[in-house]
A tleap script that builds the chain and sets N, CA, C and O, in Angstrom:
source leaprc.protein.ff14SB
mol = sequence {
  NMET GLU PHE GLU LYS ILE ILE LYS THR LEU
  GLN THR ASN SER ARG PHE PHE ASN THR PHE
  SER ASP ALA GLU MET MET GLN ILE LEU LYS
  HIE CYS THR SER LYS SER TYR LYS GLU GLY
  GLN VAL VAL PHE GLN GLU ARG SER LEU GLY
  GLU GLN MET TYR ILE VAL LEU THR GLY ALA
  VAL ARG ILE LYS LYS GLN GLY LYS ILE ILE
  ASP LEU VAL ARG LYS GLY GLU CYS PHE GLY
  GLU MET GLY ALA VAL SER GLY ASP GLU ARG
  SER ALA THR ALA GLU ALA SER SER ASP VAL
  LEU LEU LEU GLU ILE ALA GLU LYS LYS VAL
  GLU SER LEU PRO ASP GLU LEU GLN VAL LYS
  LEU TYR LYS ASN ILE MET LEU ILE LEU SER
  ASP ARG LEU ARG LYS ARG ILE GLU GLU LYS
  SER CHIE
}
set mol.1.N position { -17.396 22.458 38.258 }
set mol.1.CA position { -16.412 21.712 38.777 }
set mol.1.C position { -16.385 21.633 40.104 }
set mol.1.O position { -16.446 22.752 40.613 }
set mol.2.N position { -16.313 20.671 40.945 }
set mol.2.CA position { -16.451 20.755 42.517 }
set mol.2.C position { -15.219 21.138 42.912 }
set mol.2.O position { -14.187 20.941 42.270 }
set mol.3.N position { -15.332 21.847 44.273 }
set mol.3.CA position { -14.053 22.186 45.061 }
set mol.3.C position { -12.952 21.013 45.242 }
set mol.3.O position { -11.782 21.213 44.914 }
set mol.4.N position { -13.316 19.977 45.694 }
set mol.4.CA position { -12.329 18.943 45.814 }
set mol.4.C position { -11.668 18.599 44.460 }
set mol.4.O position { -10.443 18.499 44.395 }
set mol.5.N position { -12.221 18.471 43.701 }
set mol.5.CA position { -11.715 18.170 42.218 }
set mol.5.C position { -10.736 19.353 41.741 }
set mol.5.O position { -9.646 19.170 41.200 }
set mol.6.N position { -11.271 20.505 42.014 }
set mol.6.CA position { -10.498 21.940 41.602 }
set mol.6.C position { -9.146 21.919 42.438 }
set mol.6.O position { -8.110 22.273 41.875 }
set mol.7.N position { -9.132 21.552 43.642 }
set mol.7.CA position { -8.092 21.551 44.528 }
set mol.7.C position { -7.024 20.309 44.110 }
set mol.7.O position { -5.806 20.485 44.123 }
set mol.8.N position { -7.562 19.217 43.794 }
set mol.8.CA position { -6.665 18.170 43.443 }
set mol.8.C position { -5.923 18.479 42.178 }
set mol.8.O position { -4.716 18.335 41.979 }
set mol.9.N position { -6.978 18.995 41.234 }
set mol.9.CA position { -6.169 19.290 39.872 }
set mol.9.C position { -5.078 20.511 40.074 }
set mol.9.O position { -4.049 20.571 39.402 }
set mol.10.N position { -5.392 21.366 40.968 }
set mol.10.CA position { -4.351 22.586 40.994 }
set mol.10.C position { -3.170 22.052 41.759 }
set mol.10.O position { -2.045 22.382 41.383 }
set mol.11.N position { -3.320 21.254 42.802 }
set mol.11.CA position { -2.129 20.825 43.685 }
set mol.11.C position { -1.256 19.705 42.890 }
set mol.11.O position { -0.067 19.501 43.137 }
set mol.12.N position { -2.095 18.919 41.781 }
set mol.12.CA position { -1.264 18.066 41.205 }
set mol.12.C position { -0.586 18.835 39.852 }
set mol.12.O position { 0.596 18.628 39.581 }
set mol.13.N position { -1.379 19.689 39.067 }
set mol.13.CA position { -0.777 20.312 37.908 }
set mol.13.C position { -0.198 21.583 37.897 }
set mol.13.O position { 0.353 22.085 36.916 }
set mol.14.N position { -0.339 22.145 39.095 }
set mol.14.CA position { 0.124 23.664 39.240 }
set mol.14.C position { 1.369 23.795 40.185 }
set mol.14.O position { 1.403 23.430 41.360 }
set mol.15.N position { 2.379 24.375 39.478 }
set mol.15.CA position { 3.697 24.545 40.329 }
set mol.15.C position { 3.221 25.557 41.263 }
set mol.15.O position { 3.677 25.533 42.406 }
set mol.16.N position { 2.289 26.522 40.906 }
set mol.16.CA position { 1.859 27.743 41.746 }
set mol.16.C position { 1.149 27.388 43.087 }
set mol.16.O position { 1.285 28.046 44.118 }
set mol.17.N position { 0.356 26.247 42.958 }
set mol.17.CA position { -0.375 25.720 44.130 }
set mol.17.C position { -0.041 24.609 44.788 }
set mol.17.O position { -0.746 24.200 45.711 }
set mol.18.N position { 1.040 23.999 44.413 }
set mol.18.CA position { 1.397 22.584 44.880 }
set mol.18.C position { 1.927 22.730 46.393 }
set mol.18.O position { 1.953 21.740 47.125 }
set mol.19.N position { 2.270 23.760 46.754 }
set mol.19.CA position { 2.622 23.937 48.245 }
set mol.19.C position { 1.413 24.315 49.320 }
set mol.19.O position { 1.666 24.334 50.525 }
set mol.20.N position { 0.163 24.595 48.845 }
set mol.20.CA position { -0.830 24.841 49.599 }
set mol.20.C position { -1.531 23.743 50.200 }
set mol.20.O position { -1.488 22.664 49.609 }
set mol.21.N position { -2.158 23.835 51.254 }
set mol.21.CA position { -2.750 22.629 51.911 }
set mol.21.C position { -4.182 22.700 51.363 }
set mol.21.O position { -4.551 23.699 50.745 }
set mol.22.N position { -5.015 21.627 51.585 }
set mol.22.CA position { -6.395 21.606 51.235 }
set mol.22.C position { -7.197 22.818 51.713 }
set mol.22.O position { -7.972 23.467 51.011 }
set mol.23.N position { -6.887 23.053 53.092 }
set mol.23.CA position { -7.494 24.156 53.870 }
set mol.23.C position { -7.290 25.608 53.189 }
set mol.23.O position { -8.190 26.418 52.966 }
set mol.24.N position { -6.045 25.748 52.934 }
set mol.24.CA position { -5.628 27.094 52.350 }
set mol.24.C position { -6.170 27.217 50.947 }
set mol.24.O position { -6.601 28.306 50.569 }
set mol.25.N position { -6.175 26.062 50.079 }
set mol.25.CA position { -6.726 26.159 48.789 }
set mol.25.C position { -8.442 26.533 48.774 }
set mol.25.O position { -9.017 27.223 47.932 }
set mol.26.N position { -9.041 25.863 49.954 }
set mol.26.CA position { -10.468 26.231 50.069 }
set mol.26.C position { -10.587 27.735 50.210 }
set mol.26.O position { -11.337 28.425 49.519 }
set mol.27.N position { -9.800 28.176 51.143 }
set mol.27.CA position { -9.910 29.555 51.380 }
set mol.27.C position { -9.778 30.530 50.092 }
set mol.27.O position { -10.492 31.499 49.833 }
set mol.28.N position { -8.688 30.030 49.358 }
set mol.28.CA position { -8.475 30.859 48.083 }
set mol.28.C position { -9.630 30.601 47.089 }
set mol.28.O position { -9.986 31.544 46.382 }
set mol.29.N position { -10.158 29.575 46.993 }
set mol.29.CA position { -11.382 29.185 46.086 }
set mol.29.C position { -12.334 30.013 46.407 }
set mol.29.O position { -12.820 30.687 45.498 }
set mol.30.N position { -12.762 30.146 47.575 }
set mol.30.CA position { -13.824 30.955 48.092 }
set mol.30.C position { -13.734 32.243 47.511 }
set mol.30.O position { -14.781 32.796 47.174 }
set mol.31.N position { -12.680 32.788 47.345 }
set mol.31.CA position { -12.499 34.261 46.718 }
set mol.31.C position { -12.352 34.207 45.209 }
set mol.31.O position { -12.060 35.240 44.606 }
set mol.32.N position { -12.533 33.079 44.572 }
set mol.32.CA position { -12.363 33.136 43.040 }
set mol.32.C position { -13.676 32.919 42.387 }
set mol.32.O position { -14.620 32.349 42.933 }
set mol.33.N position { -13.682 33.407 41.188 }
set mol.33.CA position { -14.928 33.315 40.245 }
set mol.33.C position { -14.392 32.432 39.108 }
set mol.33.O position { -13.267 32.585 38.632 }
set mol.34.N position { -15.374 31.381 38.652 }
set mol.34.CA position { -14.812 30.561 37.362 }
set mol.34.C position { -15.508 31.358 36.269 }
set mol.34.O position { -16.615 31.893 36.327 }
set mol.35.N position { -14.655 31.334 35.277 }
set mol.35.CA position { -15.133 32.025 34.002 }
set mol.35.C position { -14.808 31.013 32.933 }
set mol.35.O position { -13.810 30.298 33.020 }
set mol.36.N position { -15.731 30.949 31.830 }
set mol.36.CA position { -15.436 30.046 30.621 }
set mol.36.C position { -15.342 30.883 29.574 }
set mol.36.O position { -16.038 31.896 29.500 }
set mol.37.N position { -14.370 30.497 28.560 }
set mol.37.CA position { -14.148 31.344 27.300 }
set mol.37.C position { -14.211 30.295 26.226 }
set mol.37.O position { -13.619 29.239 26.449 }
set mol.38.N position { -14.893 30.457 25.014 }
set mol.38.CA position { -14.693 29.641 23.943 }
set mol.38.C position { -13.483 29.809 23.196 }
set mol.38.O position { -12.898 30.882 23.345 }
set mol.39.N position { -12.913 28.810 22.291 }
set mol.39.CA position { -11.820 29.220 21.553 }
set mol.39.C position { -11.871 30.474 20.730 }
set mol.39.O position { -12.834 30.761 20.019 }
set mol.40.N position { -10.628 31.319 20.877 }
set mol.40.CA position { -10.753 32.483 20.087 }
set mol.40.C position { -11.210 33.761 20.942 }
set mol.40.O position { -10.882 34.913 20.656 }
set mol.41.N position { -11.960 33.420 21.963 }
set mol.41.CA position { -12.457 34.506 22.858 }
set mol.41.C position { -11.165 35.300 23.615 }
set mol.41.O position { -10.151 34.702 23.977 }
set mol.42.N position { -11.349 36.526 23.762 }
set mol.42.CA position { -10.182 37.326 24.490 }
set mol.42.C position { -10.589 37.318 25.798 }
set mol.42.O position { -11.750 37.670 26.008 }
set mol.43.N position { -9.738 36.921 26.947 }
set mol.43.CA position { -9.864 37.065 28.205 }
set mol.43.C position { -9.502 38.601 28.589 }
set mol.43.O position { -10.206 39.221 29.386 }
set mol.44.N position { -8.566 39.073 28.084 }
set mol.44.CA position { -8.275 40.517 28.290 }
set mol.44.C position { -7.376 41.091 27.021 }
set mol.44.O position { -6.763 40.287 26.319 }
set mol.45.N position { -7.329 42.302 26.795 }
set mol.45.CA position { -6.718 42.865 25.695 }
set mol.45.C position { -5.434 43.582 26.365 }
set mol.45.O position { -5.458 44.063 27.498 }
set mol.46.N position { -4.350 43.589 25.539 }
set mol.46.CA position { -3.182 44.279 25.861 }
set mol.46.C position { -3.472 45.790 25.831 }
set mol.46.O position { -4.173 46.368 25.000 }
set mol.47.N position { -2.765 46.381 26.957 }
set mol.47.CA position { -2.958 47.801 27.299 }
set mol.47.C position { -4.351 48.123 27.986 }
set mol.47.O position { -4.695 49.276 28.244 }
set mol.48.N position { -5.114 47.021 28.257 }
set mol.48.CA position { -6.408 47.109 29.176 }
set mol.48.C position { -5.902 47.339 30.420 }
set mol.48.O position { -4.698 47.154 30.601 }
set mol.49.N position { -6.668 47.744 31.396 }
set mol.49.CA position { -6.451 47.755 32.851 }
set mol.49.C position { -7.145 46.561 33.501 }
set mol.49.O position { -8.253 46.243 33.069 }
set mol.50.N position { -6.620 45.902 34.455 }
set mol.50.CA position { -7.066 44.720 35.102 }
set mol.50.C position { -6.447 44.262 36.438 }
set mol.50.O position { -5.241 44.034 36.523 }
set mol.51.N position { -7.143 44.155 37.294 }
set mol.51.CA position { -6.706 43.613 38.569 }
set mol.51.C position { -6.823 42.228 39.045 }
set mol.51.O position { -6.803 41.896 40.230 }
set mol.52.N position { -6.963 41.325 37.884 }
set mol.52.CA position { -7.235 40.061 38.224 }
set mol.52.C position { -6.289 39.130 37.619 }
set mol.52.O position { -5.778 39.426 36.539 }
set mol.53.N position { -6.004 38.032 38.208 }
set mol.53.CA position { -5.102 37.059 37.632 }
set mol.53.C position { -5.935 35.876 37.356 }
set mol.53.O position { -7.069 35.813 37.829 }
set mol.54.N position { -5.416 34.862 36.568 }
set mol.54.CA position { -6.145 33.765 36.286 }
set mol.54.C position { -5.492 32.416 36.286 }
set mol.54.O position { -4.329 32.247 35.919 }
set mol.55.N position { -6.223 31.537 36.678 }
set mol.55.CA position { -5.614 30.135 36.630 }
set mol.55.C position { -6.441 29.140 35.703 }
set mol.55.O position { -7.669 29.085 35.761 }
set mol.56.N position { -5.719 28.401 34.891 }
set mol.56.CA position { -6.248 27.690 33.740 }
set mol.56.C position { -6.699 26.341 34.503 }
set mol.56.O position { -5.854 25.718 35.146 }
set mol.57.N position { -8.020 25.898 34.430 }
set mol.57.CA position { -8.435 24.585 34.833 }
set mol.57.C position { -8.542 23.597 33.899 }
set mol.57.O position { -8.252 22.424 34.134 }
set mol.58.N position { -9.030 24.093 32.623 }
set mol.58.CA position { -9.046 23.147 31.543 }
set mol.58.C position { -8.756 24.044 30.424 }
set mol.58.O position { -9.092 25.228 30.452 }
set mol.59.N position { -8.119 23.489 29.403 }
set mol.59.CA position { -7.834 23.977 28.044 }
set mol.59.C position { -6.408 24.848 27.968 }
set mol.59.O position { -5.471 24.534 28.703 }
set mol.60.N position { -6.329 25.729 27.226 }
set mol.60.CA position { -4.972 26.559 27.169 }
set mol.60.C position { -5.408 28.042 26.718 }
set mol.60.O position { -6.448 28.311 26.117 }
set mol.61.N position { -4.488 28.884 27.094 }
set mol.61.CA position { -4.699 30.210 26.596 }
set mol.61.C position { -3.492 30.837 26.132 }
set mol.61.O position { -2.474 30.809 26.824 }
set mol.62.N position { -3.533 31.418 24.976 }
set mol.62.CA position { -2.513 31.988 24.060 }
set mol.62.C position { -2.223 33.544 24.705 }
set mol.62.O position { -3.161 34.312 24.921 }
set mol.63.N position { -0.808 33.908 24.985 }
set mol.63.CA position { -0.613 35.147 25.284 }
set mol.63.C position { 0.119 35.634 24.083 }
set mol.63.O position { 1.068 35.052 23.557 }
set mol.64.N position { -0.568 37.090 23.587 }
set mol.64.CA position { -0.098 37.678 22.447 }
set mol.64.C position { 0.400 39.015 22.744 }
set mol.64.O position { -0.251 39.766 23.470 }
set mol.65.N position { 1.655 39.404 22.162 }
set mol.65.CA position { 2.098 40.682 22.172 }
set mol.65.C position { 2.056 41.358 20.839 }
set mol.65.O position { 2.676 40.843 19.908 }
set mol.66.N position { 1.371 42.481 20.656 }
set mol.66.CA position { 1.341 42.984 19.259 }
set mol.66.C position { 0.975 42.048 18.125 }
set mol.66.O position { 1.470 42.123 17.000 }
set mol.67.N position { 0.046 41.136 18.520 }
set mol.67.CA position { -0.613 40.057 17.658 }
set mol.67.C position { 0.299 38.840 17.653 }
set mol.67.O position { -0.163 37.836 17.111 }
set mol.68.N position { 1.590 38.766 18.199 }
set mol.68.CA position { 2.554 37.679 18.104 }
set mol.68.C position { 2.352 36.682 19.103 }
set mol.68.O position { 2.334 37.156 20.239 }
set mol.69.N position { 2.205 35.521 19.038 }
set mol.69.CA position { 2.047 34.397 20.131 }
set mol.69.C position { 3.410 34.474 20.965 }
set mol.69.O position { 4.415 34.229 20.297 }
set mol.70.N position { 3.585 34.738 22.159 }
set mol.70.CA position { 4.779 34.713 22.891 }
set mol.70.C position { 4.778 33.655 23.945 }
set mol.70.O position { 5.833 33.301 24.471 }
set mol.71.N position { 3.470 33.074 24.311 }
set mol.71.CA position { 3.524 31.884 25.402 }
set mol.71.C position { 2.049 31.348 25.163 }
set mol.71.O position { 1.092 31.919 24.639 }
set mol.72.N position { 2.167 29.985 25.747 }
set mol.72.CA position { 0.990 29.366 25.766 }
set mol.72.C position { 0.691 28.866 27.275 }
set mol.72.O position { 1.480 28.081 27.801 }
set mol.73.N position { -0.304 29.265 27.876 }
set mol.73.CA position { -0.443 28.818 29.278 }
set mol.73.C position { -1.568 27.829 29.338 }
set mol.73.O position { -2.696 28.014 28.880 }
set mol.74.N position { -1.091 26.650 30.015 }
set mol.74.CA position { -1.893 25.373 29.924 }
set mol.74.C position { -2.307 25.261 31.443 }
set mol.74.O position { -2.015 26.061 32.333 }
set mol.75.N position { -3.165 23.921 31.573 }
set mol.75.CA position { -3.892 23.485 32.600 }
set mol.75.C position { -2.798 23.841 33.955 }
set mol.75.O position { -1.587 23.648 33.844 }
set mol.76.N position { -3.300 24.272 34.966 }
set mol.76.CA position { -2.562 24.494 36.350 }
set mol.76.C position { -1.825 25.792 36.252 }
set mol.76.O position { -1.361 26.235 37.303 }
set mol.77.N position { -1.653 26.441 35.186 }
set mol.77.CA position { -0.536 27.483 35.178 }
set mol.77.C position { -1.474 28.975 35.248 }
set mol.77.O position { -2.623 29.102 34.826 }
set mol.78.N position { -0.708 29.942 35.844 }
set mol.78.CA position { -1.501 31.125 35.985 }
set mol.78.C position { -1.023 32.154 34.932 }
set mol.78.O position { 0.016 31.939 34.307 }
set mol.79.N position { -1.791 33.315 34.714 }
set mol.79.CA position { -1.354 34.413 33.914 }
set mol.79.C position { -2.207 35.630 34.456 }
set mol.79.O position { -3.165 35.491 35.216 }
set mol.80.N position { -1.739 36.849 33.969 }
set mol.80.CA position { -2.456 38.051 34.389 }
set mol.80.C position { -1.804 38.390 35.714 }
set mol.80.O position { -2.400 39.367 36.166 }
set mol.81.N position { -1.002 38.069 36.392 }
set mol.81.CA position { -0.355 38.321 37.547 }
set mol.81.C position { 0.143 39.672 37.792 }
set mol.81.O position { 0.010 40.377 38.792 }
set mol.82.N position { 0.794 39.915 36.596 }
set mol.82.CA position { 1.606 41.378 36.666 }
set mol.82.C position { 0.538 42.456 36.805 }
set mol.82.O position { 0.692 43.364 37.623 }
set mol.83.N position { -0.496 42.383 36.060 }
set mol.83.CA position { -1.714 43.312 36.216 }
set mol.83.C position { -2.214 43.343 37.535 }
set mol.83.O position { -2.348 44.366 38.207 }
set mol.84.N position { -2.509 42.097 37.913 }
set mol.84.CA position { -3.113 42.121 39.307 }
set mol.84.C position { -2.257 42.615 40.432 }
set mol.84.O position { -2.761 43.219 41.379 }
set mol.85.N position { -0.945 42.365 40.347 }
set mol.85.CA position { -0.189 42.918 41.503 }
set mol.85.C position { 0.152 44.521 41.400 }
set mol.85.O position { 0.264 45.279 42.363 }
set mol.86.N position { 0.294 44.868 40.000 }
set mol.86.CA position { 0.741 46.363 39.808 }
set mol.86.C position { -0.407 47.249 39.566 }
set mol.86.O position { -0.394 48.416 39.959 }
set mol.87.N position { -1.398 46.738 38.936 }
set mol.87.CA position { -2.665 47.626 38.482 }
set mol.87.C position { -2.410 48.473 37.309 }
set mol.87.O position { -3.115 49.414 36.946 }
set mol.88.N position { -1.173 47.986 36.671 }
set mol.88.CA position { -0.900 48.754 35.564 }
set mol.88.C position { -1.565 48.156 34.361 }
set mol.88.O position { -2.308 47.185 34.505 }
set mol.89.N position { -1.289 48.796 32.928 }
set mol.89.CA position { -2.010 48.239 31.857 }
set mol.89.C position { -1.435 46.824 31.623 }
set mol.89.O position { -0.289 46.568 31.992 }
set mol.90.N position { -2.219 45.892 31.010 }
set mol.90.CA position { -1.759 44.585 30.613 }
set mol.90.C position { -0.761 44.738 29.496 }
set mol.90.O position { -0.912 45.470 28.518 }
set mol.91.N position { 0.356 43.905 29.767 }
set mol.91.CA position { 1.306 43.864 28.689 }
set mol.91.C position { 1.082 43.169 27.466 }
set mol.91.O position { 1.752 43.400 26.460 }
set mol.92.N position { 0.036 42.206 27.520 }
set mol.92.CA position { -0.237 41.490 26.434 }
set mol.92.C position { -1.743 41.016 26.297 }
set mol.92.O position { -2.547 41.280 27.192 }
set mol.93.N position { -2.055 40.421 25.340 }
set mol.93.CA position { -3.446 39.942 25.211 }
set mol.93.C position { -3.450 38.470 25.603 }
set mol.93.O position { -2.553 37.664 25.354 }
set mol.94.N position { -4.614 38.228 26.267 }
set mol.94.CA position { -4.681 36.783 26.523 }
set mol.94.C position { -6.067 36.294 25.873 }
set mol.94.O position { -7.152 36.838 26.074 }
set mol.95.N position { -5.845 35.190 25.070 }
set mol.95.CA position { -6.834 34.569 24.152 }
set mol.95.C position { -7.087 33.189 24.290 }
set mol.95.O position { -6.075 32.488 24.272 }
set mol.96.N position { -8.276 32.553 24.436 }
set mol.96.CA position { -8.518 31.122 24.707 }
set mol.96.C position { -8.068 30.502 23.230 }
set mol.96.O position { -8.525 30.809 22.129 }
set mol.97.N position { -7.108 29.604 23.523 }
set mol.97.CA position { -6.716 28.892 22.226 }
set mol.97.C position { -7.603 27.443 22.087 }
set mol.97.O position { -7.450 26.681 21.132 }
set mol.98.N position { -8.366 27.244 22.981 }
set mol.98.CA position { -9.233 26.305 23.017 }
set mol.98.C position { -10.348 26.614 24.026 }
set mol.98.O position { -10.193 27.542 24.820 }
set mol.99.N position { -11.500 25.849 24.027 }
set mol.99.CA position { -12.479 26.184 25.066 }
set mol.99.C position { -11.619 25.963 26.400 }
set mol.99.O position { -10.875 25.009 26.631 }
set mol.100.N position { -11.898 27.096 27.252 }
set mol.100.CA position { -11.089 27.032 28.557 }
set mol.100.C position { -12.098 27.322 29.809 }
set mol.100.O position { -13.143 27.953 29.647 }
set mol.101.N position { -11.742 26.868 30.907 }
set mol.101.CA position { -12.350 27.029 32.251 }
set mol.101.C position { -11.139 27.641 33.157 }
set mol.101.O position { -10.110 27.070 33.519 }
set mol.102.N position { -11.562 28.954 33.411 }
set mol.102.CA position { -10.352 29.712 34.304 }
set mol.102.C position { -11.051 30.055 35.689 }
set mol.102.O position { -12.266 30.209 35.810 }
set mol.103.N position { -10.118 30.154 36.721 }
set mol.103.CA position { -10.396 30.677 37.938 }
set mol.103.C position { -9.916 32.063 37.912 }
set mol.103.O position { -8.758 32.262 37.544 }
set mol.104.N position { -10.696 33.088 38.271 }
set mol.104.CA position { -10.270 34.564 38.354 }
set mol.104.C position { -10.375 34.952 39.814 }
set mol.104.O position { -11.303 34.679 40.574 }
set mol.105.N position { -9.232 35.658 40.091 }
set mol.105.CA position { -8.922 36.038 41.536 }
set mol.105.C position { -8.567 37.544 41.396 }
set mol.105.O position { -7.669 37.907 40.636 }
set mol.106.N position { -9.198 38.297 42.048 }
set mol.106.CA position { -8.998 39.889 41.985 }
set mol.106.C position { -8.120 40.203 43.118 }
set mol.106.O position { -8.262 39.638 44.202 }
set mol.107.N position { -7.147 41.157 42.882 }
set mol.107.CA position { -6.485 41.700 43.789 }
set mol.107.C position { -7.084 42.122 45.083 }
set mol.107.O position { -6.582 41.902 46.185 }
set mol.108.N position { -8.068 42.673 44.883 }
set mol.108.CA position { -9.016 43.141 46.172 }
set mol.108.C position { -9.423 41.927 47.060 }
set mol.108.O position { -9.438 42.043 48.285 }
set mol.109.N position { -9.707 40.923 46.524 }
set mol.109.CA position { -10.029 39.691 47.108 }
set mol.109.C position { -8.712 38.986 47.828 }
set mol.109.O position { -8.757 38.413 48.917 }
set mol.110.N position { -7.712 39.117 47.133 }
set mol.110.CA position { -6.283 38.477 47.698 }
set mol.110.C position { -6.167 39.209 49.077 }
set mol.110.O position { -5.802 38.631 50.101 }
set mol.111.N position { -6.548 40.678 49.007 }
set mol.111.CA position { -6.185 41.419 50.135 }
set mol.111.C position { -7.079 41.036 51.362 }
set mol.111.O position { -6.790 41.460 52.481 }
set mol.112.N position { -8.131 40.259 51.155 }
set mol.112.CA position { -9.052 40.106 52.170 }
set mol.112.C position { -8.754 38.658 52.783 }
set mol.112.O position { -9.360 38.224 53.763 }
set mol.113.N position { -7.769 37.970 52.109 }
set mol.113.CA position { -7.169 36.763 52.687 }
set mol.113.C position { -6.379 36.966 53.890 }
set mol.113.O position { -5.730 37.997 54.068 }
set mol.114.N position { -6.423 35.967 54.751 }
set mol.114.CA position { -5.274 36.190 55.988 }
set mol.114.C position { -4.009 36.453 55.644 }
set mol.114.O position { -3.583 35.880 54.641 }
set mol.115.N position { -3.247 37.239 56.275 }
set mol.115.CA position { -1.954 37.712 55.994 }
set mol.115.C position { -1.015 36.583 55.603 }
set mol.115.O position { -0.303 36.707 54.606 }
set mol.116.N position { -0.988 35.453 56.375 }
set mol.116.CA position { 0.105 34.474 56.031 }
set mol.116.C position { -0.306 33.751 54.603 }
set mol.116.O position { 0.511 33.288 53.807 }
set mol.117.N position { -1.602 33.751 54.459 }
set mol.117.CA position { -1.888 33.263 52.903 }
set mol.117.C position { -1.510 34.317 51.680 }
set mol.117.O position { -1.035 34.004 50.588 }
set mol.118.N position { -1.847 35.653 52.151 }
set mol.118.CA position { -1.452 36.408 51.165 }
set mol.118.C position { 0.129 36.471 50.862 }
set mol.118.O position { 0.593 36.736 49.753 }
set mol.119.N position { 0.867 36.194 51.988 }
set mol.119.CA position { 2.451 36.283 51.791 }
set mol.119.C position { 2.875 35.044 50.959 }
set mol.119.O position { 3.864 35.020 50.227 }
set mol.120.N position { 1.971 33.971 51.165 }
set mol.120.CA position { 2.321 32.639 50.248 }
set mol.120.C position { 1.951 33.067 48.821 }
set mol.120.O position { 2.745 32.940 47.888 }
set mol.121.N position { 0.814 33.539 48.694 }
set mol.121.CA position { 0.425 33.846 47.166 }
set mol.121.C position { 1.315 34.677 46.500 }
set mol.121.O position { 1.732 34.416 45.371 }
set mol.122.N position { 1.684 35.832 47.244 }
set mol.122.CA position { 2.654 36.745 46.585 }
set mol.122.C position { 4.052 36.073 46.439 }
set mol.122.O position { 4.796 36.339 45.495 }
set mol.123.N position { 4.338 35.273 47.329 }
set mol.123.CA position { 5.841 34.668 47.132 }
set mol.123.C position { 5.794 33.843 45.851 }
set mol.123.O position { 6.713 33.859 45.033 }
set mol.124.N position { 4.571 33.051 45.697 }
set mol.124.CA position { 4.444 32.189 44.584 }
set mol.124.C position { 4.270 32.876 43.234 }
set mol.124.O position { 4.538 32.310 42.174 }
set mol.125.N position { 3.850 34.017 43.315 }
set mol.125.CA position { 3.617 35.075 42.017 }
set mol.125.C position { 5.254 35.405 41.868 }
set mol.125.O position { 5.824 35.218 40.793 }
set mol.126.N position { 5.836 35.826 42.846 }
set mol.126.CA position { 7.419 36.365 42.773 }
set mol.126.C position { 8.322 35.117 42.074 }
set mol.126.O position { 9.314 35.336 41.379 }
set mol.127.N position { 7.870 33.945 42.342 }
set mol.127.CA position { 8.570 32.818 41.926 }
set mol.127.C position { 8.352 32.468 40.359 }
set mol.127.O position { 9.227 32.081 39.584 }
set mol.128.N position { 7.047 32.680 40.083 }
set mol.128.CA position { 6.530 32.557 38.841 }
set mol.128.C position { 7.177 33.436 37.896 }
set mol.128.O position { 7.794 32.999 36.924 }
set mol.129.N position { 7.050 34.692 38.163 }
set mol.129.CA position { 7.682 36.024 37.511 }
set mol.129.C position { 9.267 35.857 37.292 }
set mol.129.O position { 9.831 36.198 36.252 }
set mol.130.N position { 9.889 35.312 38.361 }
set mol.130.CA position { 11.139 35.129 38.233 }
set mol.130.C position { 11.582 34.071 37.365 }
set mol.130.O position { 12.602 34.157 36.682 }
set mol.131.N position { 10.728 32.955 37.392 }
set mol.131.CA position { 10.967 31.839 36.277 }
set mol.131.C position { 10.901 32.334 34.857 }
set mol.131.O position { 11.733 31.991 34.017 }
set mol.132.N position { 9.828 33.205 34.585 }
set mol.132.CA position { 9.587 33.662 33.310 }
set mol.132.C position { 10.606 34.617 32.763 }
set mol.132.O position { 10.929 34.664 31.576 }
set mol.133.N position { 11.114 35.419 33.774 }
set mol.133.CA position { 12.340 36.291 33.418 }
set mol.133.C position { 13.517 35.430 33.090 }
set mol.133.O position { 14.067 35.562 31.997 }
set mol.134.N position { 13.900 34.638 33.885 }
set mol.134.CA position { 15.017 33.543 33.854 }
set mol.134.C position { 14.873 32.949 32.237 }
set mol.134.O position { 15.849 32.929 31.487 }
set mol.135.N position { 13.786 32.569 31.903 }
set mol.135.CA position { 13.599 31.978 30.524 }
set mol.135.C position { 13.714 32.874 29.363 }
set mol.135.O position { 14.145 32.471 28.282 }
set mol.136.N position { 13.312 34.159 29.584 }
set mol.136.CA position { 13.432 35.135 28.699 }
set mol.136.C position { 14.844 35.699 28.573 }
set mol.136.O position { 15.238 36.079 27.470 }
set mol.137.N position { 15.598 35.767 29.618 }
set mol.137.CA position { 17.070 35.863 29.615 }
set mol.137.C position { 17.960 34.930 28.871 }
set mol.137.O position { 18.854 35.298 28.109 }
set mol.138.N position { 17.601 33.498 29.189 }
set mol.138.CA position { 18.169 32.446 28.548 }
set mol.138.C position { 17.898 32.457 26.932 }
set mol.138.O position { 18.794 32.313 26.100 }
set mol.139.N position { 16.506 32.654 26.625 }
set mol.139.CA position { 16.111 32.889 25.099 }
set mol.139.C position { 17.138 33.863 24.332 }
set mol.139.O position { 17.797 33.607 23.324 }
set mol.140.N position { 17.090 35.182 25.169 }
set mol.140.CA position { 17.922 36.105 24.444 }
set mol.140.C position { 19.440 35.914 24.424 }
set mol.140.O position { 20.200 36.514 23.665 }
set mol.141.N position { 19.768 35.077 25.275 }
set mol.141.CA position { 21.302 34.829 25.161 }
set mol.141.C position { 21.727 33.731 24.057 }
set mol.141.O position { 22.867 33.655 23.599 }
set mol.142.N position { 20.919 33.098 23.784 }
set mol.142.CA position { 21.198 31.989 22.670 }
set mol.142.C position { 21.068 32.458 21.204 }
set mol.142.O position { 21.266 31.666 20.283 }
savepdb mol mol.pdb
quit
């Protein structure tokens, strides 16, 4: 997939990236690696170590905790950000629920981005985590 198409896809379909300019997106994409997985392939295992986060370009990824599906991550959404930020063990398994194309960005590569772009990325990660926590709290209260 070419950069311009990836940028438009992410800015249109991703709440995480819709506030980034084309120039900022280009800087980020230069630090990413594309990865493809076939349906059923594991992206990462629960309890494994990982410093990468992923953005779904095509397809979807199941997030499983102890074998139970707890989320489905679709086009434009990200996952793996907790491990990327904390460096802790993965709290769940990520598995391709269809053929998927992902962008992978490692924490070490984020650290090489300009400071203002790092701040924007980390702020958006906080917003994503906050939204997920809010949804879990709402689910538990019903």
